[in-house]
C-alpha positions as CSV (number, residue, x, y, z in Angstrom):
1,M,0.0,0.0,0.0
2,Q,1.3,3.4,-0.9
3,P,2.0,5.8,2.1
4,T,-0.5,8.6,2.7
5,L,0.9,12.0,3.6
6,S,-1.5,14.5,5.3
7,F,-0.9,18.2,6.1
8,H,-2.6,19.1,9.4
9,G,-0.9,22.4,10.0
10,A,1.4,25.1,8.5
11,A,-0.6,24.7,5.2
12,H,-1.0,28.2,3.7
13,G,0.1,29.5,7.1
14,V,3.2,29.6,9.3
15,T,2.1,27.9,12.5
16,G,0.7,24.6,13.7
17,S,3.2,22.4,11.9
18,C,2.0,18.8,11.8
19,Y,2.4,16.2,9.1
20,E,1.0,12.7,9.2
21,L,2.6,9.8,7.4
22,E,0.5,6.6,7.2
23,V,2.2,3.4,6.1
24,G,-0.3,0.6,6.1
25,D,-1.6,0.4,9.6
26,R,1.3,2.4,11.1
27,R,1.1,6.1,11.7
28,L,3.9,8.7,12.2
29,L,3.7,12.4,12.9
30,I,6.4,14.9,12.0
31,D,6.0,17.7,14.4
32,C,2.8,18.6,16.4
33,G,2.8,22.3,16.8
34,M,0.5,25.0,18.2
35,F,-1.4,27.4,16.1
36,Q,-0.9,31.1,16.5
37,G,-2.4,34.1,14.8
38,S,-6.1,34.9,14.7
39,K,-8.6,33.5,17.2
40,S,-10.1,31.3,14.5
41,E,-6.7,29.6,14.0
42,K,-5.9,29.4,17.7
43,A,-9.3,27.7,18.3
44,L,-7.8,24.7,16.5
45,N,-5.5,24.2,19.5
46,Y,-8.6,23.4,21.6
47,G,-10.4,21.2,19.1
48,E,-10.0,17.5,18.5
49,F,-7.1,16.3,16.4
50,P,-8.0,15.2,12.9
51,F,-6.7,11.7,13.8
52,D,-6.9,9.4,16.9
53,P,-3.8,10.2,19.0
54,A,-4.0,6.6,20.4
55,T,-3.3,5.2,16.9
56,V,-0.1,7.2,16.4
57,D,3.0,5.0,16.7
58,A,5.7,7.6,16.9
59,V,6.5,11.3,16.5
60,I,9.6,13.0,14.9
61,L,10.2,16.5,16.2
62,T,12.3,18.8,13.9
63,H,12.9,21.4,16.6
64,A,11.7,22.9,19.9
65,H,9.8,26.0,18.7
66,I,6.2,26.0,20.0
67,D,4.7,26.1,16.5
68,H,6.3,22.7,16.0
69,S,6.2,21.2,19.4
70,G,3.5,23.0,21.3
71,L,0.7,20.4,21.1
72,L,2.8,17.3,22.0
73,P,1.5,17.4,25.6
74,K,-2.1,17.4,24.4
75,L,-1.2,14.5,22.0
76,S,-0.1,12.5,25.0
77,K,-3.0,13.6,27.1
78,K,-5.4,12.3,24.4
79,G,-3.8,8.9,24.2
80,F,-0.5,8.9,22.4
81,T,2.0,6.6,24.2
82,G,4.8,6.2,21.6
83,P,8.3,7.7,21.5
84,I,9.1,11.3,20.4
85,H,12.4,11.3,18.5
86,A,14.5,14.5,18.7
87,T,18.0,15.7,19.0
88,P,19.5,16.1,22.6
89,A,19.5,19.9,22.4
90,T,15.8,19.9,21.2
91,I,14.9,17.7,24.2
92,D,16.7,20.0,26.6
93,L,14.9,23.1,25.1
94,C,11.5,21.3,25.2
95,S,12.1,20.6,28.9
96,V,11.9,24.4,29.5
97,M,9.7,25.5,26.6
98,L,6.8,23.1,27.1
99,P,6.4,23.8,30.9
100,D,6.5,27.5,30.1
101,S,3.7,27.0,27.5
102,A,1.6,25.2,30.1
103,H,2.2,27.9,32.6
104,I,1.2,30.7,30.1
105,Q,-2.0,28.7,29.2
106,E,-2.9,28.2,32.9
107,M,-2.4,31.9,33.7
108,E,-4.2,33.2,30.7
109,V,-7.1,30.8,31.2
110,E,-7.3,31.9,34.9
111,N,-7.5,35.6,33.8
112,L,-10.0,34.7,31.1
113,N,-12.2,32.8,33.5
114,R,-12.1,35.7,35.9
115,R,-13.5,38.0,33.1
116,N,-16.0,35.3,32.0
117,A,-17.3,35.1,35.5
118,Q,-17.9,38.9,35.5
119,R,-19.7,38.6,32.2
120,G,-21.7,35.6,33.1
121,R,-20.0,33.4,30.5
122,P,-18.9,29.7,31.0
123,T,-15.4,28.9,32.2
124,V,-12.8,27.2,29.9
125,S,-9.9,24.8,30.6
126,P,-6.3,25.1,29.4
127,I,-5.2,22.9,26.5
128,Y,-2.9,21.1,28.9
129,T,-1.3,21.5,32.3
130,L,2.2,21.2,33.8
131,E,1.2,17.6,34.8
132,D,0.5,16.8,31.2
133,V,3.9,18.2,30.1
134,T,5.7,16.2,32.7
135,A,4.2,13.0,31.4
136,C,4.9,13.9,27.8
137,L,8.6,14.7,28.4
138,L,9.1,11.1,29.5
139,Q,8.3,10.0,26.0
140,F,11.3,11.8,24.3
141,R,14.0,9.7,22.8
142,S,17.4,11.2,21.9
143,V,18.8,10.9,18.3
144,E,22.1,12.1,16.9
145,Y,22.7,13.9,13.6
146,A,23.6,11.7,10.6
147,A,22.7,8.4,12.2
148,W,19.9,6.2,10.9
149,T,17.2,5.5,13.6
150,T,14.5,2.9,13.2
151,I,11.2,4.7,13.9
152,M,8.7,1.8,13.4
153,N,8.6,-1.3,11.3
154,G,9.7,-0.5,7.7
155,V,10.4,3.2,8.5
156,R,13.8,4.7,9.5
157,A,14.9,8.3,9.7
158,R,18.1,10.4,9.7
159,F,18.5,13.9,11.1
160,W,20.4,16.7,9.4
161,N,21.4,20.1,10.9
162,A,18.9,22.6,9.6
163,G,20.8,25.7,10.9
164,H,17.6,27.2,12.2
165,M,18.2,27.1,16.0
166,L,20.0,25.0,18.6
167,G,19.1,21.3,17.9
168,S,17.0,22.0,14.7
169,S,16.8,19.4,12.1
170,S,15.7,18.5,8.6
171,V,14.5,14.9,8.6
172,E,15.2,12.3,5.9
173,I,12.7,9.3,6.1
174,E,13.0,6.0,4.2
175,V,9.9,3.8,3.8
176,A,10.6,0.2,2.8
177,S,9.1,-0.9,-0.5
178,K,8.4,-4.3,-2.0
179,Q,11.3,-6.7,-2.1
180,G,13.7,-5.7,-4.9
181,E,12.4,-2.1,-5.1
182,P,14.3,0.9,-3.7
183,P,12.8,2.5,-0.5
184,L,10.7,5.7,-0.8
185,R,12.8,8.6,0.3
186,I,11.1,11.7,1.8
187,L,12.8,14.8,3.2
188,F,11.0,17.2,5.6
189,S,13.0,20.5,5.7
190,G,11.8,21.6,9.1
191,D,12.7,25.3,9.3
192,I,15.8,26.2,7.3
193,G,18.2,28.7,8.7
194,P,19.7,31.7,6.8
195,G,23.2,32.6,6.0
196,H,25.2,34.7,8.5
197,K,23.4,32.9,11.3
198,L,25.2,34.0,14.5
199,L,25.1,30.8,16.5
200,Q,24.5,28.1,13.8
201,A,26.2,26.4,11.0
202,D,24.8,26.4,7.4
203,P,21.9,24.0,6.9
204,E,22.6,20.6,5.5
205,G,20.6,17.8,3.8
206,P,20.8,14.8,1.5
207,R,20.5,14.6,-2.2
208,D,18.5,12.3,-4.4
209,I,15.1,12.0,-2.8
210,D,11.6,11.2,-4.0
211,Y,9.6,13.9,-2.2
212,L,10.6,17.1,-0.5
213,I,8.3,18.9,2.0
214,C,9.9,22.4,2.2
215,E,9.1,25.5,4.3
216,A,8.4,28.8,2.4
217,T,8.2,31.4,5.2
218,Y,10.2,34.0,3.2
219,G,9.6,32.5,-0.2
220,D,8.7,35.8,-1.8
221,R,11.5,38.1,-0.5
222,D,15.2,38.5,-0.3
223,R,16.8,40.2,2.7
224,P,19.6,42.7,2.3
225,D,22.9,40.9,1.9
226,V,24.6,42.0,5.2
227,T,27.4,40.5,7.2
228,R,27.2,39.9,10.9
229,D,29.3,43.0,11.5
230,E,26.9,45.1,9.4
231,R,23.9,43.7,11.2
232,R,25.5,44.5,14.5
233,R,26.2,48.1,13.3
234,L,22.5,48.5,12.3
235,L,21.3,47.3,15.6
236,G,23.6,49.8,17.2
237,Q,21.9,52.6,15.3
238,E,18.5,51.5,16.7
239,V,19.9,51.6,20.3
240,T,21.5,55.0,19.6
241,H,18.2,56.4,18.3
242,A,16.4,55.3,21.5
243,A,19.2,56.8,23.6
244,K,18.9,60.2,21.8
245,V,15.2,60.4,22.6
246,N,15.9,59.1,26.2
247,G,13.3,56.3,25.9
248,P,13.1,52.6,26.2
249,L,13.9,50.2,23.3
250,I,11.5,47.3,23.5
251,I,12.4,44.2,21.4
252,P,9.7,41.5,21.2
253,S,11.7,38.4,20.7
254,F,11.4,34.6,20.7
255,A,13.0,33.4,23.9
256,V,15.0,30.8,22.2
257,E,17.9,31.6,19.9
258,R,16.9,35.1,18.9
259,T,17.2,36.4,22.4
260,Q,20.6,34.9,22.7
261,E,21.7,36.3,19.4
262,L,20.6,39.8,20.4
263,L,22.4,39.5,23.7
264,V,25.7,38.6,21.9
265,D,25.4,41.6,19.6
266,L,24.4,44.1,22.3
267,F,27.3,42.8,24.5
268,L,29.8,43.3,21.6
269,L,28.4,46.8,20.8
270,A,28.8,47.9,24.4
271,Q,32.3,46.3,24.7
272,N,33.4,48.1,21.5
273,G,32.0,51.4,22.6
274,D,29.4,51.6,19.8
275,V,26.6,52.0,22.4
276,P,26.8,53.3,26.0
277,A,29.1,51.0,28.0
278,N,26.6,51.1,30.9
279,L,23.6,50.2,28.8
280,S,21.0,48.4,30.9
281,I,19.7,45.3,29.2
282,F,16.7,43.5,30.7
283,V,15.8,40.0,29.5
284,D,12.2,39.8,30.7
285,S,11.3,36.2,30.1
286,P,11.7,33.3,32.6
287,L,11.7,31.0,29.5
288,A,14.6,33.0,27.9
289,T,16.5,32.7,31.2
290,R,16.1,28.9,31.3
291,A,16.7,28.6,27.6
292,S,20.0,30.6,28.0
293,A,21.1,28.1,30.5
294,V,20.5,25.3,27.9
295,F,22.5,27.3,25.4
296,G,25.3,27.6,27.9
297,K,25.2,23.8,28.4
298,H,25.6,23.3,24.6
299,A,28.0,26.2,24.1
300,E,30.7,23.9,22.6
301,E,28.2,22.8,19.9
302,I,27.4,26.3,18.6
303,H,29.3,29.0,16.8
304,D,30.6,31.8,19.1
305,G,29.5,29.8,22.1
306,D,32.3,31.4,24.2
307,I,31.1,34.9,23.4
308,L,27.5,33.9,24.3
309,K,28.7,32.7,27.7
310,R,30.4,36.0,28.3
311,A,27.3,38.0,27.2
312,L,25.1,35.9,29.6
313,A,27.4,36.8,32.5
314,S,27.7,40.5,31.6
315,K,27.0,42.9,34.5
316,N,24.9,45.0,32.0
317,V,22.4,42.1,31.5
318,R,19.7,41.5,34.1
319,F,17.3,38.5,33.9
320,T,13.9,39.0,35.5
321,E,11.9,36.2,37.0
322,T,8.8,37.4,38.8
323,V,5.9,39.4,37.5
324,D,6.6,42.1,40.0
325,Q,10.2,42.4,38.6
326,S,8.8,42.6,35.1
327,K,6.3,45.4,36.0
328,A,9.0,47.3,37.8
329,I,10.9,47.8,34.6
330,N,8.1,50.1,33.3
331,K,8.5,52.4,36.3
332,L,12.0,53.3,35.1
333,N,12.7,56.6,33.3
334,G,15.2,57.2,30.6
335,H,16.9,54.8,28.2
336,Y,17.2,51.0,28.5
337,V,16.7,47.9,26.4
338,V,14.1,45.2,27.2
339,I,14.1,41.9,25.3
340,V,10.8,40.2,26.1
341,A,8.7,37.3,24.9
342,S,6.7,36.7,22.8
343,G,8.1,37.3,19.4
344,M,4.8,38.0,17.7
345,C,3.4,40.1,20.7
346,D,0.7,37.5,21.0
347,A,1.1,36.4,24.6
348,G,3.2,36.7,27.7
349,R,4.8,39.7,29.2
350,I,5.2,41.7,26.0
351,R,1.5,42.6,26.3
352,H,2.0,44.7,29.5
353,H,5.2,46.3,28.1
354,L,3.3,47.4,25.0
355,K,0.4,48.6,27.1
356,A,2.7,50.7,29.2
357,N,4.8,52.2,26.3
358,L,3.0,52.2,23.0
359,W,1.4,55.6,23.8
360,K,4.7,57.2,24.6
361,R,6.4,59.3,21.8
362,N,9.9,58.5,23.1
363,A,9.4,54.7,23.2
364,S,10.8,52.5,20.4
365,I,9.5,49.1,19.5
366,L,11.9,47.0,17.4
367,M,10.3,44.0,15.7
368,A,13.1,41.4,15.2
369,G,11.3,38.7,13.2
370,F,8.3,37.4,11.3
371,H,4.8,38.2,12.5
372,A,1.9,36.0,11.4
373,Q,-1.3,37.5,10.1
374,G,-3.7,38.4,12.9
375,T,-1.1,38.8,15.6
376,L,-0.6,42.1,17.5
377,G,2.9,42.4,16.1
378,R,1.6,42.2,12.5
379,L,-1.1,44.8,13.3
380,L,1.5,47.2,14.6
381,L,3.8,46.6,11.6
382,D,0.9,47.2,9.3
383,G,0.5,50.7,10.8
384,A,-2.4,50.4,13.2
385,S,-2.9,53.8,14.9
386,R,-4.8,52.2,17.8
387,V,-4.9,48.7,19.2
388,R,-6.7,46.8,21.9
389,I,-4.6,45.0,24.5
390,Q,-6.4,43.0,27.3
391,G,-9.6,44.8,26.5
392,E,-8.1,48.3,26.7
393,E,-7.7,50.7,23.7
394,I,-4.2,52.1,23.3
395,K,-3.1,54.9,21.0
396,V,0.1,54.1,19.1
397,R,2.6,56.9,19.3
398,A,5.8,54.9,19.8
399,R,8.3,54.4,16.9
400,I,7.6,51.0,15.3
401,S,10.3,49.6,13.2
402,Q,11.2,46.2,11.7
403,F,14.6,44.7,11.9
404,D,14.3,41.4,10.1
405,L,18.0,40.6,10.1
406,Y,17.8,38.2,13.0
407,S,15.2,35.9,11.5
408,G,15.9,32.2,11.9
409,H,14.5,31.5,8.4
410,A,16.3,31.4,5.1
411,D,15.1,34.0,2.5
412,A,13.9,33.1,-1.0
413,S,17.3,32.9,-2.6
414,E,18.7,30.8,0.2
415,L,15.7,28.5,0.0
416,V,16.1,28.0,-3.7
417,S,19.8,27.3,-3.2
418,W,19.1,24.7,-0.5
419,V,16.4,23.0,-2.7
420,K,18.8,22.9,-5.7
421,D,21.3,21.1,-3.4
422,R,18.8,18.4,-2.8
423,V,18.2,17.4,-6.4
424,P,17.3,15.1,-8.0
425,V,13.8,15.3,-6.4
426,R,12.1,12.6,-8.5
427,H,8.4,13.2,-7.9
428,A,7.2,16.4,-6.2
429,I,8.0,19.3,-3.8
430,F,5.3,20.2,-1.3
431,L,5.6,23.8,-0.1
432,T,4.3,24.5,3.5
433,H,5.0,26.9,6.4
434,G,4.3,30.0,4.4
435,E,1.5,32.5,3.7
436,E,0.1,33.0,0.2
437,D,2.8,35.4,-1.0
438,G,5.6,33.2,0.3
439,L,4.2,30.0,-1.1
440,N,3.5,31.5,-4.6
441,G,6.8,33.4,-4.6
442,L,8.9,30.3,-3.9
443,K,6.8,28.2,-6.3
444,G,7.6,30.7,-9.1
445,R,11.3,30.8,-8.3
446,L,11.5,27.0,-8.2
447,G,9.6,26.7,-11.4
448,A,12.1,28.9,-13.1
449,V,15.2,26.8,-12.1
450,L,13.6,23.3,-11.7
451,P,10.8,23.3,-14.3
452,E,10.7,19.5,-14.5
453,I,9.6,19.1,-10.8
454,S,6.0,19.2,-9.7
455,V,5.4,21.8,-7.0
456,I,2.3,21.4,-4.8
457,L,0.7,23.8,-2.3
458,P,-1.4,21.7,0.0
459,L,-4.3,23.1,2.1
460,I,-4.9,22.3,5.7
461,D,-5.8,18.6,6.2
462,D,-5.2,17.8,2.5
463,A,-3.9,14.2,2.0
464,F,-1.8,12.6,-0.8
465,Q,-0.9,9.1,-1.7
466,I,2.8,9.2,-2.5
467,G,4.7,6.4,-4.3
468,Q,7.2,5.7,-7.0
469,K,4.8,6.8,-9.7
470,G,4.1,10.2,-8.2
471,A,1.6,11.9,-5.8
472,R,-2.1,11.7,-6.0
473,Q,-4.5,13.7,-3.8
474,V,-7.1,11.6,-2.0
475,D,-10.4,12.5,-0.3
476,L,-10.5,11.3,3.3
477,N,-14.2,12.3,3.7
478,K,-13.5,14.4,6.8
479,P,-15.0,17.8,7.4
480,L,-12.6,20.8,7.1
481,R,-11.4,22.0,10.5
482,L,-10.8,25.5,9.0
483,K,-11.8,26.9,5.7
484,P,-8.8,27.8,3.5
485,E,-9.8,31.4,3.3
486,S,-9.6,31.6,7.1
487,V,-6.0,30.5,7.3
488,A,-3.4,33.3,7.9
489,R,-6.2,36.0,7.6
490,L,-7.7,38.6,9.8
491,D,-10.8,37.1,11.4
492,W,-14.0,38.4,13.1
493,H,-12.2,39.2,16.3
494,N,-9.7,41.4,14.5
495,D,-12.6,43.1,12.7
496,L,-14.4,43.6,16.0
497,S,-11.4,45.2,17.7
498,K,-10.9,47.5,14.7
499,F,-14.6,48.4,14.7
500,L,-14.7,49.2,18.4
501,I,-11.7,51.5,18.0
502,E,-13.4,53.2,15.0
503,V,-16.6,53.6,17.0
504,S,-14.7,55.1,19.9
505,E,-12.8,57.5,17.6
506,T,-16.0,58.6,15.8
507,V,-18.0,59.2,18.9
508,T,-15.1,61.1,20.6
509,A,-14.6,63.3,17.5
510,A,-18.3,64.3,17.3
511,A,-19.0,68.0,17.7
512,D,-21.2,67.8,20.8
513,E,-23.3,65.7,23.1
514,K,-26.2,65.6,20.7
515,S,-24.1,64.4,17.8
516,R,-22.7,61.6,19.9
517,A,-26.2,60.5,20.9
518,V,-27.2,60.4,17.2
519,I,-24.3,58.1,16.4
520,I,-25.0,55.8,19.3
521,R,-28.7,55.6,18.4
522,R,-27.9,54.7,14.8
523,L,-25.5,51.9,15.9
524,R,-28.2,50.6,18.3
525,R,-30.8,50.5,15.5
526,A,-28.4,48.7,13.2
527,L,-27.8,46.0,15.9
528,E,-31.5,45.7,16.6
529,A,-32.3,45.4,12.9
530,D,-29.7,42.6,12.5
531,Q,-31.4,40.6,15.4
532,E,-34.8,40.7,13.8
């Protein structure tokens, strides 16, 4: 029987990575990530899996980022009992990232239930708890790069360094065929790292495969070709600008890898005198603190590991643990730098830092990576003049800038080069982990240099039979969990937030009390008419 490959996440979007490979009665997952972005997408985290977790034999995890690993505890909670294969560094990072994810969920659900009680709405439960995470972590199994590992009967895998973050991998899978026939060879790219990556080597991978599943996050754009020294200089300019206006520089950042890269560059800038030598740098993320300890443990495995250890020990750098310590930062006056989770401004402590500083003209917000559609970070980058944070309306006066030179993802040219190094790809390339522009951009570029290879853009929950004669889409007769037009799009909640802001602005701008009353009366009539 030909294997069936299903795409349960990161299909026309950049979160929720999860691919299912069925081989006869055996079932393997590659990644099991959490959805981020709009409320419609995040709702998938709470729903049922599109498969029975108890029937999954094994999981392969490409790396520790939550959009790839974040639903593993739920998978175990719902009945999965098999092994989770990952590199040693990925396991170490998951041991701090997954408990942090559970803690954030429990805290946010507690706050939500408090508001729901006030509004007379039903309470909700977190996706999983710390207890679920503890049980899940016992299922991890360590694998080394370049060594074949038997995953289940007839299926083996080999991990290659993807250059994306500490422990990240592309995964080569071989599925045994009939006697005398060659095995089916499938390569999952995971997330591919860019050139000039501060702490990582260039991405690797095998040649001569049957199918390639490749990420396309930046498939439509090329970044400026800058060296590490040039990137550091440009970061110094951002710090200098914030110092001139005597205000805070807030950097929303993923706690793992990007925070450590930023710390190295800020440390070198201060050491070389390119920014004030006494620059105060706050790392406001318990996860980043614990992740930095993991990086210190693996310092010998990464580039510039010795400099990272010195940066982590610098007297200029302060790691905050408690919520009170975090809130105290916003009571400071003058210039300082805060590196704070989350990278897309969608959860965690970044929310109260933005709430406290977005309205200030001397505050600077430096976006250091990709922001998915529907996230607060994306709204700010798209020029929102007002946003709603935790139910409160905030005027945006701070300087918002994007500094995309720390991204962990290869750009379009680098992706094309990486794919060309994998040829021959005998049957098809599936492009995933990208929004519409990224997917179509990379498809066009690959078509120009590899016209003989079929390039497929699967939708969420699409399934394909894959064999030595090519890929064929199959209908599994299951309802769609999310309509394609709702993936990586602004949803009703984004529209509602924008509408409430517009209503507030319109009523406030009205000439007098009578005019305001007329506006409110018209809105009330429109609502009443809609209910009839």
